[in-house]
C-alpha positions as CSV (number, residue, x, y, z in Angstrom):
1,M,10.3,-3.7,13.3
2,S,8.3,-1.4,10.9
3,C,9.9,0.0,7.7
4,F,9.4,3.5,6.7
5,I,9.0,4.4,2.9
6,S,7.9,7.4,1.3
7,I,4.9,7.8,-1.2
8,Q,7.4,8.5,-3.7
9,K,8.4,5.2,-3.9
10,L,5.5,2.9,-2.1
11,A,3.6,3.8,-5.2
12,E,6.5,3.3,-7.1
13,D,7.1,-0.1,-5.9
14,V,3.1,-1.5,-5.6
15,G,2.3,0.0,-9.1
16,I,-0.1,3.1,-8.1
17,D,-0.4,6.4,-9.0
18,T,0.2,8.9,-5.6
19,S,-3.0,10.5,-5.8
20,Y,-4.3,6.7,-4.8
21,I,-1.9,7.3,-0.9
22,R,-2.8,10.8,-0.5
23,T,-6.4,10.3,-0.4
24,M,-5.6,7.3,1.6
25,I,-4.3,9.8,4.0
26,R,-7.0,12.3,3.9
27,N,-9.4,9.2,4.9
28,K,-7.4,8.7,7.7
29,I,-6.8,4.9,6.8
30,L,-2.3,5.6,6.6
31,T,-0.6,7.1,9.3
32,V,1.8,10.0,7.8
33,Y,5.2,10.0,10.1
34,K,8.0,12.5,9.0
35,M,11.7,12.9,10.4
36,D,12.5,15.8,12.2
37,G,14.4,18.3,9.5
38,Y,13.0,16.6,6.6
39,K,9.8,17.9,4.1
40,R,9.3,14.1,3.2
41,I,6.5,12.5,4.7
42,Y,6.8,8.9,4.9
43,I,3.8,5.9,5.4
44,D,4.8,2.3,6.8
45,L,5.3,-0.1,5.0
46,E,3.6,-3.0,7.2
47,E,-0.1,-0.3,8.3
48,F,-0.3,0.2,3.9
49,N,0.0,-4.3,2.9
50,S,-2.4,-4.8,6.0
51,S,-5.2,-1.8,4.3
52,I,-4.9,-3.5,1.0
53,K,-7.7,-5.7,1.2
54,P,-9.3,-7.6,-1.8
55,I,-12.6,-7.4,-2.6
56,H,-13.9,-11.1,-3.3
57,E,-13.0,-14.1,-3.0
58,V,-10.9,-15.0,-5.8
59,D,-8.8,-17.7,-4.5
60,T,-12.2,-20.2,-4.3
61,K,-13.8,-19.6,-7.7
62,I,-9.9,-20.5,-9.4
63,N,-9.7,-23.4,-10.2
64,L,-5.7,-23.6,-11.4
65,D,-5.8,-27.2,-13.0
66,D,-7.9,-25.2,-16.1
67,Y,-4.2,-23.1,-16.5
68,L,-1.2,-24.5,-18.1
69,V,1.5,-23.1,-15.4
């Protein structure tokens, strides 16, 4: 089941600026959803999470034995 969240709430929860999310919308990475009669637009949280990818494979480079946990 899809979970829809507003741009402002998503930016606050993830810790990024709303302009980054708007850029993703302009570049057609994210699909925008709107409820009838409301001005606020919503983003599918699952779609957002699947579009975020790591830059490098960090897991292979970090040895957790070197750090105090």
